[in-house]
C-alpha atoms as one frame of an Amber mdcrd trajectory, in Angstrom:
protein
 -35.474   0.782   2.866 -32.339  -1.316   2.605 -30.301  -2.089   5.743 -26.741
  -0.901   5.461 -24.074  -3.148   7.006 -21.502  -1.512   9.194 -19.116  -4.357
   9.738 -17.499  -6.707   7.250 -14.952  -9.466   7.150 -12.116  -9.529   4.613
 -10.014 -12.465   3.595  -7.025 -12.997   1.310  -4.297 -15.567   0.777  -0.751
 -14.911   1.859   1.667 -14.304  -0.995   4.354 -16.339   0.755   2.584 -19.499
  -0.567   4.259 -21.519   2.189   1.771 -24.180   3.346   0.569 -24.560   6.916
   2.748 -27.233   8.553  -0.170 -29.362   9.742  -3.069 -28.787   7.326  -0.916
 -28.092   4.241  -3.358 -25.289   3.319  -2.216 -21.896   2.129  -2.116 -19.344
   4.972  -4.987 -16.870   5.106  -4.777 -13.196   5.923  -7.866 -11.862   7.669
  -9.441  -8.429   7.986  -6.907  -5.630   8.593  -3.874  -7.797   7.723  -5.436
  -8.576   4.348  -6.106  -4.934   3.637  -2.632  -3.769   4.798  -1.100  -6.347
   2.443  -3.293  -5.196  -0.433  -2.393  -1.515   0.097   1.275  -2.380   0.333
   1.090  -4.358  -2.918  -0.577  -1.423  -4.637   2.110   0.994  -3.508   4.994
  -1.280  -4.448   3.601  -2.322  -7.846   5.144  -0.617 -10.865   2.702   0.613
 -13.545   2.427  -1.877 -16.490   3.582  -4.712 -14.146   0.096  -6.239 -14.032
  -0.891  -7.628 -17.407  -4.639  -7.016 -17.440  -4.630  -3.643 -15.770  -1.541
  -1.634 -16.588  -2.800   1.436 -14.688  -2.374  -0.160 -11.247   0.679   0.928
  -9.311   2.898   3.895  -8.509   6.040   5.159 -10.202   7.636   6.189  -6.967
  10.803   4.176  -7.589  11.259   6.059 -10.890  11.257   9.331  -8.968  14.406
   8.333  -7.177  16.583   8.715 -10.255  15.567  12.286 -10.941  17.248  15.306
  -9.403  15.830  15.701  -5.933  13.661  18.713  -5.302  11.221  19.581  -2.486
   8.428  18.869  -4.965   9.615  15.250  -5.288   8.193  14.535  -1.831   4.831
  16.001  -2.844   4.768  14.006  -6.082   5.430  10.758  -4.210   2.780  11.517
  -1.589   0.233  12.303  -4.325   0.996   9.182  -6.304   0.584   6.884  -3.298
  -2.659   8.624  -2.163  -4.172   8.605  -5.666  -3.338   4.925  -6.268  -4.879
   3.803  -2.982  -8.008   5.896  -3.571  -8.475   4.556  -7.091  -7.814   0.869
  -6.471  -8.609   0.027  -2.846 -12.275   0.771  -1.993 -12.000  -0.755   1.484
  -9.804   2.156   2.650 -11.173   5.508   3.873  -8.908   8.337   5.079  -5.327
   8.120   3.736  -2.213   9.867   5.001   1.244   9.663   3.574   4.343  11.042
   5.289   7.621  11.223   3.311  10.769  12.280   5.093  13.773  13.033   2.879
  17.111  11.782   4.294  19.409  13.823   2.084  22.659  12.556   3.557  21.726
   8.882   2.807  20.020   9.759  -0.488  16.862   7.945   0.684  13.226   8.666
   1.424  11.459   7.281   4.491   7.786   6.689   3.565   4.967   5.997   6.042
   1.426   5.236   4.817  -1.463   5.585   7.323  -5.079   4.713   6.523  -8.480
   3.949   7.987 -10.370   0.810   7.015 -14.030   1.171   6.050 -16.389  -1.273
   7.810 -13.990  -2.496  10.506 -13.707  -1.118  13.998  -9.893  -1.128  14.169
  -7.321   1.608  14.845  -5.518   3.402  12.069  -3.346   1.007  10.126   0.140
   1.902   8.855   3.288   0.555   7.247   6.550   2.180   6.374   9.436   1.514
   4.040  12.635   3.119   2.711  13.045   4.230  -0.874  16.626   4.248  -2.005
  18.172   4.135  -5.447  20.104   0.958  -6.275  23.238   1.038  -8.312
């Protein structure tokens, strides 16, 4: 019977590409910071933006230029949840909260998720979606 590991370590490089002042190495993101950055990149990537896998990403920014309906919030929530489930296996439970700010013509989006294999609290990040002119 195989032993199943419960804890893992995750590592990724920072996309800032600014070298460490002393060692001149690229900065490294560890564990939950690496996964939060990965999830954020997935959500903010536009489909067809990645050359070798054009399915990665969400079209949430394209939804901003359509007439706003109550179903727009549901569509954005579903796109974010589906993208994270399909392309980030290190994430377990996912929650997306979208608040429509009609007066400002913006959407306030908060993404919450659990990390598989790490004993850390629920991770989250938030951002505003607003059409640019």
